[in-house]
PDB file of N, CA, C and O in Angstrom, chain B, residues numbered from 101:
ATOM      1  N   MET B 101       0.949  -1.171   0.027  1.00  0.00           N
ATOM      2  CA  MET B 101       0.027   0.167   0.106  1.00  0.00           C
ATOM      3  C   MET B 101       0.957   1.309  -0.006  1.00  0.00           C
ATOM      4  O   MET B 101       1.899   1.507   0.761  1.00  0.00           O
ATOM      5  N   LYS B 102       0.612   2.086  -1.068  1.00  0.00           N
ATOM      6  CA  LYS B 102       1.424   3.325  -1.350  1.00  0.00           C
ATOM      7  C   LYS B 102       1.158   4.356  -0.342  1.00  0.00           C
ATOM      8  O   LYS B 102       0.004   4.513   0.057  1.00  0.00           O
ATOM      9  N   LYS B 103       2.172   5.110   0.129  1.00  0.00           N
ATOM     10  CA  LYS B 103       1.749   6.354   1.144  1.00  0.00           C
ATOM     11  C   LYS B 103       1.154   7.270   0.208  1.00  0.00           C
ATOM     12  O   LYS B 103       1.723   7.274  -0.883  1.00  0.00           O
ATOM     13  N   ARG B 104       0.171   8.046   0.321  1.00  0.00           N
ATOM     14  CA  ARG B 104      -0.330   8.895  -0.363  1.00  0.00           C
ATOM     15  C   ARG B 104       0.023  10.594   0.112  1.00  0.00           C
ATOM     16  O   ARG B 104      -0.168  11.068   1.232  1.00  0.00           O
ATOM     17  N   PRO B 105       0.559  11.278  -1.040  1.00  0.00           N
ATOM     18  CA  PRO B 105       1.191  12.597  -0.757  1.00  0.00           C
ATOM     19  C   PRO B 105       0.200  13.139   0.177  1.00  0.00           C
ATOM     20  O   PRO B 105      -1.008  12.921   0.093  1.00  0.00           O
ATOM     21  N   LEU B 106       0.731  13.806   1.009  1.00  0.00           N
ATOM     22  CA  LEU B 106       0.340  15.074   1.851  1.00  0.00           C
ATOM     23  C   LEU B 106      -0.599  15.977   1.217  1.00  0.00           C
ATOM     24  O   LEU B 106      -1.706  16.241   1.688  1.00  0.00           O
ATOM     25  N   GLY B 107      -0.168  16.406   0.225  1.00  0.00           N
ATOM     26  CA  GLY B 107      -1.050  17.489  -0.541  1.00  0.00           C
ATOM     27  C   GLY B 107      -2.328  16.799  -1.108  1.00  0.00           C
ATOM     28  O   GLY B 107      -3.340  17.500  -1.126  1.00  0.00           O
ATOM     29  N   LEU B 108      -2.390  15.940  -1.421  1.00  0.00           N
ATOM     30  CA  LEU B 108      -3.640  15.219  -1.742  1.00  0.00           C
ATOM     31  C   LEU B 108      -4.943  14.724  -0.608  1.00  0.00           C
ATOM     32  O   LEU B 108      -6.174  14.702  -0.633  1.00  0.00           O
ATOM     33  N   VAL B 109      -3.917  14.381   0.305  1.00  0.00           N
ATOM     34  CA  VAL B 109      -4.764  14.033   1.360  1.00  0.00           C
ATOM     35  C   VAL B 109      -5.567  15.614   2.247  1.00  0.00           C
ATOM     36  O   VAL B 109      -6.630  15.703   2.860  1.00  0.00           O
ATOM     37  N   ALA B 110      -4.735  16.429   2.014  1.00  0.00           N
ATOM     38  CA  ALA B 110      -5.308  17.891   2.596  1.00  0.00           C
ATOM     39  C   ALA B 110      -6.516  18.385   1.742  1.00  0.00           C
ATOM     40  O   ALA B 110      -7.530  18.899   2.213  1.00  0.00           O
ATOM     41  N   ILE B 111      -6.228  18.124   0.213  1.00  0.00           N
ATOM     42  CA  ILE B 111      -7.199  18.471  -0.519  1.00  0.00           C
ATOM     43  C   ILE B 111      -8.504  17.911  -0.244  1.00  0.00           C
ATOM     44  O   ILE B 111      -9.520  18.596  -0.129  1.00  0.00           O
ATOM     45  N   VAL B 112      -8.448  16.409  -0.121  1.00  0.00           N
ATOM     46  CA  VAL B 112      -9.557  15.858  -0.109  1.00  0.00           C
ATOM     47  C   VAL B 112     -10.095  16.356   1.394  1.00  0.00           C
ATOM     48  O   VAL B 112     -11.248  16.768   1.264  1.00  0.00           O
ATOM     49  N   VAL B 113      -9.732  16.432   2.493  1.00  0.00           N
ATOM     50  CA  VAL B 113     -10.199  16.865   3.664  1.00  0.00           C
ATOM     51  C   VAL B 113     -10.668  18.136   3.591  1.00  0.00           C
ATOM     52  O   VAL B 113     -11.758  18.409   4.093  1.00  0.00           O
ATOM     53  N   TYR B 114     -10.129  18.805   3.142  1.00  0.00           N
ATOM     54  CA  TYR B 114     -10.575  20.495   2.691  1.00  0.00           C
ATOM     55  C   TYR B 114     -11.780  20.249   2.047  1.00  0.00           C
ATOM     56  O   TYR B 114     -12.692  20.626   2.781  1.00  0.00           O
ATOM     57  N   LYS B 115     -12.148  19.837   1.119  1.00  0.00           N
ATOM     58  CA  LYS B 115     -12.865  19.736  -0.211  1.00  0.00           C
ATOM     59  C   LYS B 115     -14.298  19.091   0.952  1.00  0.00           C
ATOM     60  O   LYS B 115     -15.379  19.672   1.043  1.00  0.00           O
ATOM     61  N   SER B 116     -13.945  17.851   1.696  1.00  0.00           N
ATOM     62  CA  SER B 116     -14.999  17.165   2.474  1.00  0.00           C
ATOM     63  C   SER B 116     -15.506  18.324   3.432  1.00  0.00           C
ATOM     64  O   SER B 116     -16.704  18.609   3.440  1.00  0.00           O
ATOM     65  N   PHE B 117     -14.619  18.979   4.222  1.00  0.00           N
ATOM     66  CA  PHE B 117     -14.843  19.928   5.283  1.00  0.00           C
ATOM     67  C   PHE B 117     -15.970  20.934   4.605  1.00  0.00           C
ATOM     68  O   PHE B 117     -17.054  21.135   5.152  1.00  0.00           O
ATOM     69  N   ALA B 118     -15.622  21.484   3.470  1.00  0.00           N
ATOM     70  CA  ALA B 118     -16.118  22.517   2.664  1.00  0.00           C
ATOM     71  C   ALA B 118     -17.521  22.148   2.511  1.00  0.00           C
ATOM     72  O   ALA B 118     -18.513  22.733   2.945  1.00  0.00           O
ATOM     73  N   ALA B 119     -17.433  21.032   1.792  1.00  0.00           N
ATOM     74  CA  ALA B 119     -18.836  20.341   1.348  1.00  0.00           C
ATOM     75  C   ALA B 119     -19.850  20.173   2.710  1.00  0.00           C
ATOM     76  O   ALA B 119     -21.022  20.548   2.730  1.00  0.00           O
ATOM     77  N   LEU B 120     -19.263  19.643   3.637  1.00  0.00           N
ATOM     78  CA  LEU B 120     -20.041  19.776   4.952  1.00  0.00           C
ATOM     79  C   LEU B 120     -20.410  20.814   5.418  1.00  0.00           C
ATOM     80  O   LEU B 120     -21.538  20.913   5.900  1.00  0.00           O
ATOM     81  N   LEU B 121     -19.606  21.765   5.387  1.00  0.00           N
ATOM     82  CA  LEU B 121     -20.047  23.249   5.874  1.00  0.00           C
ATOM     83  C   LEU B 121     -20.909  23.928   4.894  1.00  0.00           C
ATOM     84  O   LEU B 121     -21.456  24.982   5.219  1.00  0.00           O
ATOM     85  N   LEU B 122     -21.091  23.392   3.658  1.00  0.00           N
ATOM     86  CA  LEU B 122     -22.072  24.053   2.742  1.00  0.00           C
ATOM     87  C   LEU B 122     -23.230  23.374   3.316  1.00  0.00           C
ATOM     88  O   LEU B 122     -24.100  24.085   3.819  1.00  0.00           O
ATOM     89  N   MET B 123     -23.329  22.514   3.317  1.00  0.00           N
ATOM     90  CA  MET B 123     -24.635  21.636   3.478  1.00  0.00           C
ATOM     91  C   MET B 123     -25.421  21.699   4.807  1.00  0.00           C
ATOM     92  O   MET B 123     -26.579  21.331   5.003  1.00  0.00           O
ATOM     93  N   VAL B 124     -24.426  22.316   5.792  1.00  0.00           N
ATOM     94  CA  VAL B 124     -24.839  22.672   7.294  1.00  0.00           C
ATOM     95  C   VAL B 124     -25.491  24.066   7.263  1.00  0.00           C
ATOM     96  O   VAL B 124     -26.547  24.250   7.870  1.00  0.00           O
ATOM     97  N   THR B 125     -24.959  24.941   6.649  1.00  0.00           N
ATOM     98  CA  THR B 125     -25.323  26.320   6.007  1.00  0.00           C
ATOM     99  C   THR B 125     -26.539  26.319   5.488  1.00  0.00           C
ATOM    100  O   THR B 125     -27.418  27.108   5.835  1.00  0.00           O
ATOM    101  N   ALA B 126     -26.686  25.328   4.516  1.00  0.00           N
ATOM    102  CA  ALA B 126     -27.755  25.206   3.642  1.00  0.00           C
ATOM    103  C   ALA B 126     -29.326  24.839   4.517  1.00  0.00           C
ATOM    104  O   ALA B 126     -30.401  25.438   4.500  1.00  0.00           O
ATOM    105  N   ILE B 127     -28.940  23.762   5.146  1.00  0.00           N
ATOM    106  CA  ILE B 127     -29.939  23.139   6.032  1.00  0.00           C
ATOM    107  C   ILE B 127     -30.494  24.327   7.043  1.00  0.00           C
ATOM    108  O   ILE B 127     -31.664  24.710   7.053  1.00  0.00           O
ATOM    109  N   ALA B 128     -29.359  24.878   7.954  1.00  0.00           N
ATOM    110  CA  ALA B 128     -29.800  26.069   8.531  1.00  0.00           C
ATOM    111  C   ALA B 128     -30.455  27.013   8.229  1.00  0.00           C
ATOM    112  O   ALA B 128     -31.321  27.412   9.008  1.00  0.00           O
ATOM    113  N   ARG B 129     -30.201  27.723   6.856  1.00  0.00           N
ATOM    114  CA  ARG B 129     -30.871  28.493   6.194  1.00  0.00           C
ATOM    115  C   ARG B 129     -32.332  27.932   6.151  1.00  0.00           C
ATOM    116  O   ARG B 129     -33.144  28.636   6.752  1.00  0.00           O
ATOM    117  N   PHE B 130     -32.778  26.910   5.615  1.00  0.00           N
ATOM    118  CA  PHE B 130     -33.797  26.182   5.126  1.00  0.00           C
ATOM    119  C   PHE B 130     -34.528  26.009   6.639  1.00  0.00           C
ATOM    120  O   PHE B 130     -35.712  26.345   6.653  1.00  0.00           O
ATOM    121  N   ILE B 131     -34.029  25.581   7.765  1.00  0.00           N
ATOM    122  CA  ILE B 131     -34.854  25.460   8.670  1.00  0.00           C
ATOM    123  C   ILE B 131     -35.543  26.941   9.014  1.00  0.00           C
ATOM    124  O   ILE B 131     -36.749  27.178   8.939  1.00  0.00           O
ATOM    125  N   ILE B 132     -34.456  27.923   9.424  1.00  0.00           N
ATOM    126  CA  ILE B 132     -34.721  29.394   9.724  1.00  0.00           C
ATOM    127  C   ILE B 132     -35.712  30.143   8.763  1.00  0.00           C
ATOM    128  O   ILE B 132     -36.310  31.186   9.029  1.00  0.00           O
ATOM    129  N   ASP B 133     -35.779  29.397   7.558  1.00  0.00           N
ATOM    130  CA  ASP B 133     -36.745  30.026   6.544  1.00  0.00           C
ATOM    131  C   ASP B 133     -38.233  29.433   6.811  1.00  0.00           C
ATOM    132  O   ASP B 133     -39.276  30.056   6.613  1.00  0.00           O
ATOM    133  N   ILE B 134     -38.122  28.097   7.302  1.00  0.00           N
ATOM    134  CA  ILE B 134     -39.425  27.547   7.480  1.00  0.00           C
ATOM    135  C   ILE B 134     -40.075  28.018   8.677  1.00  0.00           C
ATOM    136  O   ILE B 134     -41.297  27.930   8.801  1.00  0.00           O
ATOM    137  N   LYS B 135     -39.233  28.578   9.684  1.00  0.00           N
ATOM    138  CA  LYS B 135     -39.712  28.914  10.894  1.00  0.00           C
ATOM    139  C   LYS B 135     -40.211  30.364  11.092  1.00  0.00           C
ATOM    140  O   LYS B 135     -40.892  30.819  12.011  1.00  0.00           O
ATOM    141  N   LYS B 136     -39.597  31.104   9.773  1.00  0.00           N
ATOM    142  CA  LYS B 136     -40.221  32.451   9.805  1.00  0.00           C
ATOM    143  C   LYS B 136     -41.376  32.424   9.058  1.00  0.00           C
ATOM    144  O   LYS B 136     -42.096  33.410   9.215  1.00  0.00           O
ATOM    145  N   LEU B 137     -41.802  31.494   8.211  1.00  0.00           N
ATOM    146  CA  LEU B 137     -43.236  31.560   7.529  1.00  0.00           C
ATOM    147  C   LEU B 137     -44.374  30.922   8.524  1.00  0.00           C
ATOM    148  O   LEU B 137     -44.369  29.825   9.083  1.00  0.00           O
ATOM    149  N   PRO B 138     -45.234  31.846   8.556  1.00  0.00           N
ATOM    150  CA  PRO B 138     -46.594  31.349   9.733  1.00  0.00           C
ATOM    151  C   PRO B 138     -47.214  29.960   9.326  1.00  0.00           C
ATOM    152  O   PRO B 138     -47.552  29.072  10.108  1.00  0.00           O
ATOM    153  N   SER B 139     -47.295  29.945   7.991  1.00  0.00           N
ATOM    154  CA  SER B 139     -48.105  28.684   7.369  1.00  0.00           C
ATOM    155  C   SER B 139     -47.551  27.502   7.632  1.00  0.00           C
ATOM    156  O   SER B 139     -48.328  26.558   7.492  1.00  0.00           O
ATOM    157  N   PHE B 140     -46.314  27.199   8.015  1.00  0.00           N
ATOM    158  CA  PHE B 140     -46.006  25.935   8.222  1.00  0.00           C
ATOM    159  C   PHE B 140     -45.897  25.690  10.044  1.00  0.00           C
ATOM    160  O   PHE B 140     -45.191  24.878  10.642  1.00  0.00           O
ATOM    161  N   ARG B 141     -46.724  26.560  10.527  1.00  0.00           N
ATOM    162  CA  ARG B 141     -46.753  26.385  12.262  1.00  0.00           C
ATOM    163  C   ARG B 141     -48.250  25.614  12.164  1.00  0.00           C
ATOM    164  O   ARG B 141     -49.292  25.978  11.619  1.00  0.00           O
ATOM    165  N   ARG B 142     -47.930  24.444  12.894  1.00  0.00           N
ATOM    166  CA  ARG B 142     -49.434  23.924  13.442  1.00  0.00           C
ATOM    167  C   ARG B 142     -49.692  23.611  14.759  1.00  0.00           C
ATOM    168  O   ARG B 142     -50.815  23.235  15.096  1.00  0.00           O
TER     169      ARG B 142
END
């Protein structure tokens, strides 16, 4: 099993972190938008 270059590992970690952060932000905004709309309240 060859060792991966550190740069490649760093890029993969950074991209997965960025994607996760983007997803969390999108979900948070979606939840906030739903809470602001009175029609969704039951």
